[in-house]
N, CA, C and O atoms as a GROMACS GRO file, in nm:
protein
  580
    1MET      N    1 -14.317   7.556  -9.807
    1MET     CA    2 -14.220   7.614  -9.717
    1MET      C    3 -14.084   7.618  -9.786
    1MET      O    4 -14.042   7.521  -9.850
    2ARG      N    5 -14.016   7.731  -9.773
    2ARG     CA    6 -13.887   7.747  -9.839
    2ARG      C    7 -13.772   7.727  -9.742
    2ARG      O    8 -13.784   7.752  -9.621
    3ASP      N    9 -13.660   7.683  -9.797
    3ASP     CA   10 -13.538   7.677  -9.717
    3ASP      C   11 -13.488   7.819  -9.695
    3ASP      O   12 -13.527   7.911  -9.766
    4LEU      N   13 -13.403   7.835  -9.596
    4LEU     CA   14 -13.345   7.966  -9.573
    4LEU      C   15 -13.259   8.005  -9.692
    4LEU      O   16 -13.190   7.920  -9.749
    5PRO      N   17 -13.263   8.132  -9.730
    5PRO     CA   18 -13.192   8.178  -9.849
    5PRO      C   19 -13.043   8.194  -9.825
    5PRO      O   20 -12.997   8.203  -9.711
    6ARG      N   21 -12.971   8.198  -9.933
    6ARG     CA   22 -12.829   8.229  -9.925
    6ARG      C   23 -12.806   8.378  -9.938
    6ARG      O   24 -12.713   8.431  -9.876
    7GLN      N   25 -12.885   8.448 -10.015
    7GLN     CA   26 -12.866   8.592 -10.034
    7GLN      C   27 -13.002   8.659 -10.035
    7GLN      O   28 -13.095   8.612 -10.101
    8LEU      N   29 -13.013   8.767  -9.964
    8LEU     CA   30 -13.135   8.847  -9.961
    8LEU      C   31 -13.096   8.993  -9.976
    8LEU      O   32 -12.993   9.037  -9.924
    9SER      N   33 -13.179   9.068 -10.046
    9SER     CA   34 -13.154   9.212 -10.065
    9SER      C   35 -13.197   9.288  -9.940
    9SER      O   36 -13.263   9.234  -9.851
   10VAL      N   37 -13.158   9.415  -9.935
   10VAL     CA   38 -13.202   9.502  -9.826
   10VAL      C   39 -13.354   9.509  -9.824
   10VAL      O   40 -13.414   9.507  -9.717
   11ASP      N   41 -13.416   9.517  -9.943
   11ASP     CA   42 -13.563   9.523  -9.949
   11ASP      C   43 -13.626   9.396  -9.895
   11ASP      O   44 -13.723   9.402  -9.819
   12ASP      N   45 -13.572   9.279  -9.933
   12ASP     CA   46 -13.623   9.152  -9.881
   12ASP      C   47 -13.613   9.148  -9.729
   12ASP      O   48 -13.709   9.114  -9.660
   13LEU      N   49 -13.497   9.184  -9.679
   13LEU     CA   50 -13.474   9.180  -9.534
   13LEU      C   51 -13.557   9.284  -9.461
   13LEU      O   52 -13.603   9.260  -9.349
   14SER      N   53 -13.577   9.400  -9.523
   14SER     CA   54 -13.660   9.504  -9.462
   14SER      C   55 -13.801   9.454  -9.439
   14SER      O   56 -13.863   9.484  -9.336
   15GLU      N   57 -13.853   9.377  -9.533
   15GLU     CA   58 -13.987   9.321  -9.517
   15GLU      C   59 -13.988   9.217  -9.404
   15GLU      O   60 -14.082   9.212  -9.325
   16LEU      N   61 -13.886   9.134  -9.398
   16LEU     CA   62 -13.881   9.030  -9.296
   16LEU      C   63 -13.863   9.086  -9.156
   16LEU      O   64 -13.912   9.028  -9.058
   17PHE      N   65 -13.793   9.201  -9.145
   17PHE     CA   66 -13.761   9.260  -9.015
   17PHE      C   67 -13.843   9.385  -8.983
   17PHE      O   68 -13.815   9.453  -8.885
   18GLU      N   69 -13.944   9.416  -9.066
   18GLU     CA   70 -14.034   9.530  -9.041
   18GLU      C   71 -13.966   9.666  -9.056
   18GLU      O   72 -14.004   9.760  -8.986
   19GLY      N   73 -13.871   9.679  -9.143
   19GLY     CA   74 -13.814   9.811  -9.169
   19GLY      C   75 -13.666   9.804  -9.202
   19GLY      O   76 -13.597   9.707  -9.169
   20ARG      N   77 -13.620   9.909  -9.266
   20ARG     CA   78 -13.478   9.918  -9.301
   20ARG      C   79 -13.403   9.978  -9.183
   20ARG      O   80 -13.416  10.097  -9.152
   21THR      N   81 -13.326   9.896  -9.119
   21THR     CA   82 -13.246   9.937  -9.003
   21THR      C   83 -13.100   9.901  -9.029
   21THR      O   84 -13.069   9.837  -9.130
   22ARG      N   85 -13.013   9.941  -8.939
   22ARG     CA   86 -12.871   9.905  -8.953
   22ARG      C   87 -12.855   9.753  -8.948
   22ARG      O   88 -12.769   9.698  -9.017
   23LEU      N   89 -12.935   9.683  -8.867
   23LEU     CA   90 -12.931   9.537  -8.865
   23LEU      C   91 -12.957   9.483  -9.005
   23LEU      O   92 -12.882   9.398  -9.053
   24VAL      N   93 -13.061   9.530  -9.069
   24VAL     CA   94 -13.097   9.485  -9.204
   24VAL      C   95 -12.984   9.516  -9.302
   24VAL      O   96 -12.946   9.431  -9.382
   25GLU      N   97 -12.932   9.636  -9.296
   25GLU     CA   98 -12.824   9.675  -9.388
   25GLU      C   99 -12.700   9.587  -9.370
   25GLU      O  100 -12.637   9.547  -9.468
   26LYS      N  101 -12.667   9.558  -9.245
   26LYS     CA  102 -12.550   9.473  -9.220
   26LYS      C  103 -12.576   9.328  -9.261
   26LYS      O  104 -12.487   9.260  -9.312
   27LEU      N  105 -12.697   9.280  -9.238
   27LEU     CA  106 -12.731   9.144  -9.280
   27LEU      C  107 -12.721   9.130  -9.432
   27LEU      O  108 -12.674   9.028  -9.483
   28ALA      N  109 -12.765   9.232  -9.504
   28ALA     CA  110 -12.765   9.228  -9.651
   28ALA      C  111 -12.625   9.218  -9.709
   28ALA      O  112 -12.608   9.179  -9.825
   29GLU      N  113 -12.525   9.251  -9.631
   29GLU     CA  114 -12.386   9.241  -9.676
   29GLU      C  115 -12.335   9.096  -9.675
   29GLU      O  116 -12.229   9.068  -9.729
   30HIS      N  117 -12.410   9.007  -9.614
   30HIS     CA  118 -12.369   8.868  -9.599
   30HIS      C  119 -12.430   8.780  -9.706
   30HIS      O  120 -12.543   8.803  -9.751
   31ASN      N  121 -12.355   8.679  -9.748
   31ASN     CA  122 -12.404   8.584  -9.847
   31ASN      C  123 -12.517   8.497  -9.792
   31ASN      O  124 -12.603   8.453  -9.868
   32ASP      N  125 -12.517   8.473  -9.663
   32ASP     CA  126 -12.617   8.388  -9.598
   32ASP      C  127 -12.669   8.464  -9.476
   32ASP      O  128 -12.637   8.427  -9.362
   33PRO      N  129 -12.748   8.571  -9.498
   33PRO     CA  130 -12.778   8.666  -9.391
   33PRO      C  131 -12.849   8.607  -9.269
   33PRO      O  132 -12.816   8.643  -9.156
   34LEU      N  133 -12.945   8.520  -9.290
   34LEU     CA  134 -13.016   8.468  -9.174
   34LEU      C  135 -12.930   8.369  -9.096
   34LEU      O  136 -12.939   8.361  -8.973
   35ALA      N  137 -12.849   8.294  -9.166
   35ALA     CA  138 -12.757   8.202  -9.098
   35ALA      C  139 -12.648   8.278  -9.022
   35ALA      O  140 -12.598   8.231  -8.921
   36ASP      N  141 -12.614   8.396  -9.073
   36ASP     CA  142 -12.509   8.478  -9.011
   36ASP      C  143 -12.565   8.580  -8.913
   36ASP      O  144 -12.491   8.667  -8.865
   37ALA      N  145 -12.692   8.571  -8.882
   37ALA     CA  146 -12.758   8.673  -8.800
   37ALA      C  147 -12.691   8.691  -8.664
   37ALA      O  148 -12.674   8.804  -8.619
   38GLN      N  149 -12.652   8.582  -8.598
   38GLN     CA  150 -12.591   8.597  -8.466
   38GLN      C  151 -12.460   8.673  -8.473
   38GLN      O  152 -12.431   8.758  -8.388
   39GLU      N  153 -12.381   8.644  -8.574
   39GLU     CA  154 -12.254   8.716  -8.594
   39GLU      C  155 -12.282   8.866  -8.612
   39GLU      O  156 -12.213   8.950  -8.555
   40VAL      N  157 -12.381   8.897  -8.692
   40VAL     CA  158 -12.416   9.037  -8.716
   40VAL      C  159 -12.468   9.102  -8.588
   40VAL      O  160 -12.428   9.213  -8.555
   41ILE      N  161 -12.556   9.035  -8.517
   41ILE     CA  162 -12.611   9.088  -8.392
   41ILE      C  163 -12.498   9.117  -8.293
   41ILE      O  164 -12.499   9.220  -8.226
   42ASP      N  165 -12.402   9.027  -8.284
   42ASP     CA  166 -12.290   9.046  -8.192
   42ASP      C  167 -12.208   9.170  -8.225
   42ASP      O  168 -12.141   9.226  -8.138
   43SER      N  169 -12.212   9.214  -8.352
   43SER     CA  170 -12.136   9.332  -8.394
   43SER      C  171 -12.213   9.462  -8.378
   43SER      O  172 -12.156   9.570  -8.395
   44LEU      N  173 -12.341   9.454  -8.346
   44LEU     CA  174 -12.424   9.574  -8.336
   44LEU      C  175 -12.401   9.650  -8.206
   44LEU      O  176 -12.372   9.591  -8.102
   45SER      N  177 -12.414   9.780  -8.214
   45SER     CA  178 -12.416   9.861  -8.093
   45SER      C  179 -12.553   9.847  -8.028
   45SER      O  180 -12.648   9.799  -8.091
   46GLU      N  181 -12.564   9.888  -7.903
   46GLU     CA  182 -12.694   9.884  -7.838
   46GLU      C  183 -12.794   9.971  -7.914
   46GLU      O  184 -12.910   9.932  -7.931
   47GLU      N  185 -12.750  10.086  -7.960
   47GLU     CA  186 -12.838  10.176  -8.035
   47GLU      C  187 -12.893  10.107  -8.161
   47GLU      O  188 -13.010  10.125  -8.194
   48GLU      N  189 -12.812  10.030  -8.229
   48GLU     CA  190 -12.856   9.959  -8.349
   48GLU      C  191 -12.955   9.847  -8.315
   48GLU      O  192 -13.050   9.823  -8.389
   49LYS      N  193 -12.931   9.780  -8.204
   49LYS     CA  194 -13.026   9.677  -8.159
   49LYS      C  195 -13.161   9.740  -8.125
   49LYS      O  196 -13.266   9.687  -8.162
   50LEU      N  197 -13.158   9.852  -8.055
   50LEU     CA  198 -13.281   9.921  -8.018
   50LEU      C  199 -13.357   9.968  -8.142
   50LEU      O  200 -13.479   9.960  -8.147
   51GLU      N  201 -13.284  10.018  -8.240
   51GLU     CA  202 -13.348  10.061  -8.365
   51GLU      C  203 -13.424   9.945  -8.429
   51GLU      O  204 -13.538   9.962  -8.473
   52ALA      N  205 -13.362   9.828  -8.434
   52ALA     CA  206 -13.425   9.710  -8.496
   52ALA      C  207 -13.548   9.667  -8.416
   52ALA      O  208 -13.652   9.635  -8.474
   53LEU      N  209 -13.538   9.667  -8.284
   53LEU     CA  210 -13.651   9.626  -8.201
   53LEU      C  211 -13.767   9.724  -8.211
   53LEU      O  212 -13.883   9.683  -8.221
   54ASN      N  213 -13.736   9.851  -8.210
   54ASN     CA  214 -13.841   9.953  -8.212
   54ASN      C  215 -13.905   9.970  -8.349
   54ASN      O  216 -14.007  10.038  -8.361
   55ALA      N  217 -13.847   9.911  -8.452
   55ALA     CA  218 -13.909   9.912  -8.585
   55ALA      C  219 -14.022   9.809  -8.591
   55ALA      O  220 -14.111   9.819  -8.675
   56HIS      N  221 -14.018   9.712  -8.502
   56HIS     CA  222 -14.117   9.605  -8.501
   56HIS      C  223 -14.243   9.653  -8.430
   56HIS      O  224 -14.233   9.724  -8.330
   57PRO      N  225 -14.362   9.616  -8.478
   57PRO     CA  226 -14.485   9.662  -8.412
   57PRO      C  227 -14.506   9.592  -8.278
   57PRO      O  228 -14.465   9.478  -8.258
   58ALA      N  229 -14.571   9.662  -8.189
   58ALA     CA  230 -14.604   9.604  -8.058
   58ALA      C  231 -14.711   9.497  -8.075
   58ALA      O  232 -14.801   9.510  -8.157
   59ILE      N  233 -14.699   9.393  -7.996
   59ILE     CA  234 -14.802   9.288  -7.996
   59ILE      C  235 -14.934   9.351  -7.951
   59ILE      O  236 -14.940   9.420  -7.849
   60GLY      N  237 -15.038   9.326  -8.029
   60GLY     CA  238 -15.169   9.382  -7.998
   60GLY      C  239 -15.192   9.522  -8.050
   60GLY      O  240 -15.299   9.579  -8.028
   61ALA      N  241 -15.093   9.579  -8.119
   61ALA     CA  242 -15.110   9.715  -8.174
   61ALA      C  243 -15.222   9.716  -8.277
   61ALA      O  244 -15.253   9.615  -8.339
   62LYS      N  245 -15.282   9.832  -8.293
   62LYS     CA  246 -15.392   9.845  -8.389
   62LYS      C  247 -15.341   9.856  -8.532
   62LYS      O  248 -15.404   9.804  -8.625
   63LYS      N  249 -15.228   9.923  -8.551
   63LYS     CA  250 -15.171   9.939  -8.685
   63LYS      C  251 -15.057   9.839  -8.701
   63LYS      O  252 -14.954   9.849  -8.636
   64LEU      N  253 -15.079   9.742  -8.790
   64LEU     CA  254 -14.981   9.635  -8.811
   64LEU      C  255 -14.959   9.616  -8.960
   64LEU      O  256 -15.046   9.645  -9.042
   65SER      N  257 -14.841   9.566  -8.996
   65SER     CA  258 -14.820   9.523  -9.133
   65SER      C  259 -14.909   9.402  -9.158
   65SER      O  260 -14.956   9.339  -9.063
   66SER      N  261 -14.933   9.369  -9.284
   66SER     CA  262 -15.018   9.253  -9.314
   66SER      C  263 -14.957   9.125  -9.256
   66SER      O  264 -15.030   9.038  -9.209
   67ARG      N  265 -14.824   9.113  -9.260
   67ARG     CA  266 -14.757   8.995  -9.203
   67ARG      C  267 -14.781   8.986  -9.053
   67ARG      O  268 -14.818   8.880  -9.002
   68SER      N  269 -14.760   9.096  -8.982
   68SER     CA  270 -14.779   9.096  -8.837
   68SER      C  271 -14.923   9.067  -8.800
   68SER      O  272 -14.950   8.994  -8.705
   69ALA      N  273 -15.017   9.125  -8.874
   69ALA     CA  274 -15.158   9.103  -8.845
   69ALA      C  275 -15.192   8.955  -8.859
   69ALA      O  276 -15.264   8.900  -8.776
   70ALA      N  277 -15.141   8.890  -8.963
   70ALA     CA  278 -15.168   8.747  -8.983
   70ALA      C  279 -15.103   8.663  -8.873
   70ALA      O  280 -15.161   8.566  -8.826
   71GLU      N  281 -14.983   8.701  -8.832
   71GLU     CA  282 -14.910   8.625  -8.730
   71GLU      C  283 -14.974   8.639  -8.592
   71GLU      O  284 -14.974   8.544  -8.513
   72GLN      N  285 -15.028   8.757  -8.564
   72GLN     CA  286 -15.084   8.782  -8.432
   72GLN      C  287 -15.225   8.729  -8.417
   72GLN      O  288 -15.279   8.728  -8.306
   73GLY      N  289 -15.286   8.685  -8.524
   73GLY     CA  290 -15.417   8.624  -8.515
   73GLY      C  291 -15.528   8.723  -8.488
   73GLY      O  292 -15.509   8.845  -8.495
   74THR      N  293 -15.644   8.670  -8.458
   74THR     CA  294 -15.763   8.753  -8.443
   74THR      C  295 -15.820   8.751  -8.303
   74THR      O  296 -15.938   8.781  -8.284
   75ASP      N  297 -15.741   8.716  -8.206
   75ASP     CA  298 -15.785   8.714  -8.066
   75ASP      C  299 -15.803   8.859  -8.022
   75ASP      O  300 -15.708   8.923  -7.976
   76ASP      N  301 -15.925   8.912  -8.036
   76ASP     CA  302 -15.949   9.052  -8.006
   76ASP      C  303 -16.029   9.073  -7.879
   76ASP      O  304 -16.100   9.173  -7.867
   77ASP      N  305 -16.019   8.980  -7.785
   77ASP     CA  306 -16.086   8.994  -7.656
   77ASP      C  307 -16.042   9.126  -7.593
   77ASP      O  308 -15.923   9.152  -7.577
   78ALA      N  309 -16.138   9.210  -7.558
   78ALA     CA  310 -16.108   9.344  -7.507
   78ALA      C  311 -16.020   9.341  -7.382
   78ALA      O  312 -15.928   9.422  -7.369
   79ALA      N  313 -16.045   9.249  -7.292
   79ALA     CA  314 -15.965   9.241  -7.169
   79ALA      C  315 -15.821   9.202  -7.200
   79ALA      O  316 -15.728   9.256  -7.141
   80THR      N  317 -15.802   9.108  -7.294
   80THR     CA  318 -15.668   9.066  -7.333
   80THR      C  319 -15.593   9.181  -7.399
   80THR      O  320 -15.477   9.206  -7.368
   81LEU      N  321 -15.660   9.250  -7.490
   81LEU     CA  322 -15.596   9.363  -7.559
   81LEU      C  323 -15.559   9.474  -7.460
   81LEU      O  324 -15.452   9.533  -7.472
   82ALA      N  325 -15.645   9.501  -7.365
   82ALA     CA  326 -15.615   9.604  -7.264
   82ALA      C  327 -15.496   9.562  -7.178
   82ALA      O  328 -15.410   9.645  -7.147
   83GLU      N  329 -15.490   9.434  -7.140
   83GLU     CA  330 -15.378   9.385  -7.060
   83GLU      C  331 -15.248   9.390  -7.141
   83GLU      O  332 -15.143   9.427  -7.087
   84LEU      N  333 -15.254   9.354  -7.267
   84LEU     CA  334 -15.134   9.363  -7.352
   84LEU      C  335 -15.087   9.507  -7.364
   84LEU      O  336 -14.967   9.534  -7.358
   85GLU      N  337 -15.179   9.597  -7.382
   85GLU     CA  338 -15.142   9.738  -7.392
   85GLU      C  339 -15.074   9.786  -7.264
   85GLU      O  340 -14.972   9.856  -7.269
   86ARG      N  341 -15.131   9.749  -7.150
   86ARG     CA  342 -15.073   9.788  -7.021
   86ARG      C  343 -14.935   9.727  -7.002
   86ARG      O  344 -14.841   9.796  -6.961
   87LEU      N  345 -14.922   9.597  -7.031
   87LEU     CA  346 -14.794   9.528  -7.013
   87LEU      C  347 -14.689   9.578  -7.112
   87LEU      O  348 -14.572   9.592  -7.076
   88ASN      N  349 -14.729   9.605  -7.235
   88ASN     CA  350 -14.636   9.662  -7.333
   88ASN      C  351 -14.580   9.796  -7.283
   88ASN      O  352 -14.460   9.822  -7.294
   89ARG      N  353 -14.668   9.879  -7.231
   89ARG     CA  354 -14.627  10.010  -7.179
   89ARG      C  355 -14.529   9.992  -7.062
   89ARG      O  356 -14.426  10.058  -7.055
   90GLU      N  357 -14.563   9.900  -6.970
   90GLU     CA  358 -14.475   9.873  -6.855
   90GLU      C  359 -14.339   9.821  -6.903
   90GLU      O  360 -14.235   9.862  -6.851
   91TYR      N  361 -14.341   9.733  -7.000
   91TYR     CA  362 -14.218   9.676  -7.055
   91TYR      C  363 -14.130   9.785  -7.116
   91TYR      O  364 -14.011   9.792  -7.088
   92GLU      N  365 -14.190   9.870  -7.198
   92GLU     CA  366 -14.113   9.976  -7.264
   92GLU      C  367 -14.058  10.075  -7.162
   92GLU      O  368 -13.946  10.125  -7.178
   93GLU      N  369 -14.135  10.104  -7.058
   93GLU     CA  370 -14.086  10.194  -6.952
   93GLU      C  371 -13.970  10.130  -6.876
   93GLU      O  372 -13.873  10.197  -6.843
   94ARG      N  373 -13.980  10.002  -6.850
   94ARG     CA  374 -13.876   9.931  -6.773
   94ARG      C  375 -13.748   9.913  -6.853
   94ARG      O  376 -13.639   9.937  -6.802
   95PHE      N  377 -13.761   9.869  -6.980
   95PHE     CA  378 -13.643   9.831  -7.057
   95PHE      C  379 -13.598   9.935  -7.159
   95PHE      O  380 -13.482   9.936  -7.198
   96GLY      N  381 -13.688  10.022  -7.203
   96GLY     CA  382 -13.650  10.125  -7.299
   96GLY      C  383 -13.656  10.081  -7.444
   96GLY      O  384 -13.599  10.146  -7.531
   97PHE      N  385 -13.723   9.970  -7.469
   97PHE     CA  386 -13.742   9.923  -7.606
   97PHE      C  387 -13.867   9.836  -7.612
   97PHE      O  388 -13.923   9.797  -7.509
   98ARG      N  389 -13.910   9.809  -7.734
   98ARG     CA  390 -14.034   9.736  -7.758
   98ARG      C  391 -14.019   9.587  -7.724
   98ARG      O  392 -13.915   9.526  -7.748
   99PHE      N  393 -14.125   9.531  -7.668
   99PHE     CA  394 -14.134   9.387  -7.642
   99PHE      C  395 -14.152   9.317  -7.776
   99PHE      O  396 -14.244   9.349  -7.852
  100VAL      N  397 -14.065   9.222  -7.805
  100VAL     CA  398 -14.074   9.144  -7.928
  100VAL      C  399 -14.072   8.997  -7.890
  100VAL      O  400 -13.987   8.952  -7.814
  101VAL      N  401 -14.169   8.923  -7.946
  101VAL     CA  402 -14.178   8.780  -7.923
  101VAL      C  403 -14.222   8.714  -8.052
  101VAL      O  404 -14.301   8.770  -8.128
  102PHE      N  405 -14.170   8.595  -8.077
  102PHE     CA  406 -14.212   8.516  -8.192
  102PHE      C  407 -14.348   8.456  -8.156
  102PHE      O  408 -14.355   8.356  -8.084
  103VAL      N  409 -14.453   8.517  -8.205
  103VAL     CA  410 -14.589   8.477  -8.171
  103VAL      C  411 -14.620   8.339  -8.226
  103VAL      O  412 -14.686   8.258  -8.160
  104ASN      N  413 -14.573   8.312  -8.347
  104ASN     CA  414 -14.593   8.181  -8.409
  104ASN      C  415 -14.741   8.143  -8.414
  104ASN      O  416 -14.779   8.029  -8.389
  105ARG      N  417 -14.824   8.244  -8.447
  105ARG     CA  418 -14.967   8.227  -8.466
  105ARG      C  419 -15.043   8.186  -8.338
  105ARG      O  420 -15.156   8.137  -8.347
  106ARG      N  421 -14.983   8.205  -8.222
  106ARG     CA  422 -15.054   8.180  -8.096
  106ARG      C  423 -15.152   8.294  -8.070
  106ARG      O  424 -15.127   8.407  -8.113
  107PRO      N  425 -15.262   8.268  -8.003
  107PRO     CA  426 -15.354   8.376  -7.967
  107PRO      C  427 -15.286   8.475  -7.873
  107PRO      O  428 -15.194   8.440  -7.799
  108LYS      N  429 -15.331   8.597  -7.878
  108LYS     CA  430 -15.272   8.702  -7.794
  108LYS      C  431 -15.281   8.666  -7.645
  108LYS      O  432 -15.193   8.703  -7.567
  109GLY      N  433 -15.386   8.595  -7.607
  109GLY     CA  434 -15.400   8.555  -7.468
  109GLY      C  435 -15.285   8.467  -7.419
  109GLY      O  436 -15.255   8.467  -7.299
  110GLU      N  437 -15.222   8.394  -7.509
  110GLU     CA  438 -15.107   8.310  -7.470
  110GLU      C  439 -14.979   8.391  -7.456
  110GLU      O  440 -14.882   8.344  -7.396
  111ILE      N  441 -14.978   8.512  -7.508
  111ILE     CA  442 -14.860   8.597  -7.500
  111ILE      C  443 -14.855   8.673  -7.368
  111ILE      O  444 -14.747   8.707  -7.320
  112VAL      N  445 -14.969   8.699  -7.308
  112VAL     CA  446 -14.974   8.775  -7.183
  112VAL      C  447 -14.884   8.715  -7.075
  112VAL      O  448 -14.805   8.790  -7.017
  113PRO      N  449 -14.890   8.584  -7.044
  113PRO     CA  450 -14.802   8.531  -6.940
  113PRO      C  451 -14.654   8.536  -6.979
  113PRO      O  452 -14.568   8.547  -6.892
  114ILE      N  453 -14.625   8.528  -7.107
  114ILE     CA  454 -14.485   8.538  -7.153
  114ILE      C  455 -14.433   8.679  -7.126
  114ILE      O  456 -14.322   8.696  -7.077
  115LEU      N  457 -14.514   8.778  -7.158
  115LEU     CA  458 -14.475   8.917  -7.136
  115LEU      C  459 -14.456   8.941  -6.986
  115LEU      O  460 -14.358   9.004  -6.945
  116ARG      N  461 -14.548   8.892  -6.905
  116ARG     CA  462 -14.534   8.908  -6.758
  116ARG      C  463 -14.403   8.848  -6.708
  116ARG      O  464 -14.332   8.910  -6.629
  117LYS      N  465 -14.372   8.728  -6.754
  117LYS     CA  466 -14.250   8.660  -6.710
  117LYS      C  467 -14.125   8.737  -6.753
  117LYS      O  468 -14.031   8.753  -6.676
  118ARG      N  469 -14.126   8.785  -6.878
  118ARG     CA  470 -14.009   8.857  -6.927
  118ARG      C  471 -13.989   8.991  -6.860
  118ARG      O  472 -13.878   9.044  -6.860
  119LEU      N  473 -14.092   9.048  -6.802
  119LEU     CA  474 -14.078   9.173  -6.726
  119LEU      C  475 -13.990   9.155  -6.602
  119LEU      O  476 -13.938   9.253  -6.549
  120ASN      N  477 -13.973   9.032  -6.556
  120ASN     CA  478 -13.893   9.005  -6.436
  120ASN      C  479 -13.746   8.980  -6.466
  120ASN      O  480 -13.669   8.952  -6.374
  121ARG      N  481 -13.706   8.990  -6.589
  121ARG     CA  482 -13.569   8.961  -6.628
  121ARG      C  483 -13.484   9.088  -6.627
  121ARG      O  484 -13.536   9.198  -6.614
  122SER      N  485 -13.354   9.069  -6.639
  122SER     CA  486 -13.265   9.185  -6.646
  122SER      C  487 -13.274   9.248  -6.785
  122SER      O  488 -13.318   9.184  -6.881
  123ARG      N  489 -13.233   9.372  -6.795
  123ARG     CA  490 -13.237   9.442  -6.924
  123ARG      C  491 -13.147   9.373  -7.026
  123ARG      O  492 -13.186   9.358  -7.142
  124ASP      N  493 -13.029   9.332  -6.985
  124ASP     CA  494 -12.938   9.263  -7.078
  124ASP      C  495 -12.998   9.133  -7.130
  124ASP      O  496 -12.992   9.105  -7.249
  125GLU      N  497 -13.056   9.054  -7.040
  125GLU     CA  498 -13.121   8.929  -7.083
  125GLU      C  499 -13.231   8.959  -7.183
  125GLU      O  500 -13.245   8.892  -7.285
  126GLU      N  501 -13.308   9.061  -7.151
  126GLU     CA  502 -13.423   9.094  -7.235
  126GLU      C  503 -13.380   9.149  -7.370
  126GLU      O  504 -13.441   9.117  -7.472
  127LEU      N  505 -13.278   9.230  -7.373
  127LEU     CA  506 -13.227   9.283  -7.500
  127LEU      C  507 -13.180   9.169  -7.590
  127LEU      O  508 -13.212   9.165  -7.709
  128ASN      N  509 -13.106   9.077  -7.533
  128ASN     CA  510 -13.058   8.962  -7.611
  128ASN      C  511 -13.173   8.875  -7.660
  128ASN      O  512 -13.175   8.832  -7.775
  129THR      N  513 -13.268   8.848  -7.572
  129THR     CA  514 -13.383   8.765  -7.610
  129THR      C  515 -13.464   8.832  -7.719
  129THR      O  516 -13.502   8.767  -7.817
  130ALA      N  517 -13.491   8.960  -7.704
  130ALA     CA  518 -13.575   9.031  -7.800
  130ALA      C  519 -13.512   9.030  -7.940
  130ALA      O  520 -13.583   9.011  -8.039
  131VAL      N  521 -13.383   9.049  -7.949
  131VAL     CA  522 -13.317   9.048  -8.081
  131VAL      C  523 -13.321   8.907  -8.140
  131VAL      O  524 -13.337   8.891  -8.261
  132GLN      N  525 -13.305   8.805  -8.056
  132GLN     CA  526 -13.316   8.667  -8.105
  132GLN      C  527 -13.457   8.638  -8.158
  132GLN      O  528 -13.474   8.569  -8.258
  133GLU      N  529 -13.555   8.692  -8.090
  133GLU     CA  530 -13.694   8.676  -8.133
  133GLU      C  531 -13.716   8.740  -8.271
  133GLU      O  532 -13.788   8.686  -8.354
  134LEU      N  533 -13.653   8.855  -8.294
  134LEU     CA  534 -13.662   8.920  -8.426
  134LEU      C  535 -13.613   8.826  -8.536
  134LEU      O  536 -13.676   8.814  -8.641
  135VAL      N  537 -13.502   8.760  -8.510
  135VAL     CA  538 -13.446   8.668  -8.610
  135VAL      C  539 -13.539   8.549  -8.631
  135VAL      O  540 -13.560   8.507  -8.745
  136ALA      N  541 -13.595   8.495  -8.524
  136ALA     CA  542 -13.688   8.382  -8.536
  136ALA      C  543 -13.810   8.422  -8.620
  136ALA      O  544 -13.858   8.343  -8.701
  137ILE      N  545 -13.860   8.542  -8.600
  137ILE     CA  546 -13.973   8.592  -8.678
  137ILE      C  547 -13.935   8.601  -8.825
  137ILE      O  548 -14.010   8.556  -8.911
  138ALA      N  549 -13.819   8.660  -8.853
  138ALA     CA  550 -13.773   8.676  -8.992
  138ALA      C  551 -13.756   8.540  -9.061
  138ALA      O  552 -13.796   8.523  -9.176
  139GLU      N  553 -13.696   8.445  -8.991
  139GLU     CA  554 -13.676   8.311  -9.049
  139GLU      C  555 -13.811   8.247  -9.081
  139GLU      O  556 -13.828   8.187  -9.187
  140ASP      N  557 -13.906   8.259  -8.988
  140ASP     CA  558 -14.038   8.201  -9.010
  140ASP      C  559 -14.108   8.270  -9.127
  140ASP      O  560 -14.172   8.204  -9.209
  141ARG      N  561 -14.097   8.400  -9.135
  141ARG     CA  562 -14.158   8.473  -9.247
  141ARG      C  563 -14.101   8.428  -9.380
  141ARG      O  564 -14.174   8.409  -9.477
  142TRP      N  565 -13.970   8.410  -9.384
  142TRP     CA  566 -13.909   8.366  -9.510
  142TRP      C  567 -13.961   8.227  -9.550
  142TRP      O  568 -13.996   8.203  -9.665
  143ARG      N  569 -13.964   8.138  -9.455
  143ARG     CA  570 -14.007   8.000  -9.484
  143ARG      C  571 -14.153   7.994  -9.530
  143ARG      O  572 -14.190   7.909  -9.610
  144ARG      N  573 -14.234   8.084  -9.478
  144ARG     CA  574 -14.377   8.083  -9.511
  144ARG      C  575 -14.411   8.167  -9.634
  144ARG      O  576 -14.525   8.161  -9.682
  145SER      N  577 -14.317   8.242  -9.684
  145SER     CA  578 -14.348   8.328  -9.800
  145SER      C  579 -14.340   8.252  -9.931
  145SER      O  580 -14.363   8.310 -10.037
   0.00000   0.00000   0.00000
């Protein structure tokens, strides 16, 4: 396991955050990007936050990066996958952006109640939570790489 880095390139950060977004570009300008993530997030427009969230794959999606596939595990129960697909669609319709959660190698079945609970929150709460989850995922990816 590695300590958090002091400097990461745009390419490094793009891999950790699932794509080159304005969040990634702004983080790369910092000497300690993951430690400075909250400062950077606070400076983002809503459009920039949405771009970062929507670059991330949906939980239970069929097409995933190798990192996401490993993190999401192999819980392929058809009923769970169908429920995740339905809840993801409901979430995106309600909030206007992708549901992002730090799975932390939990089975997909454990994510279903989390998604249900988060559907009851306000859009502002959910936007803030989702962006924080992105950072937690990136930090974990760095430590495990």
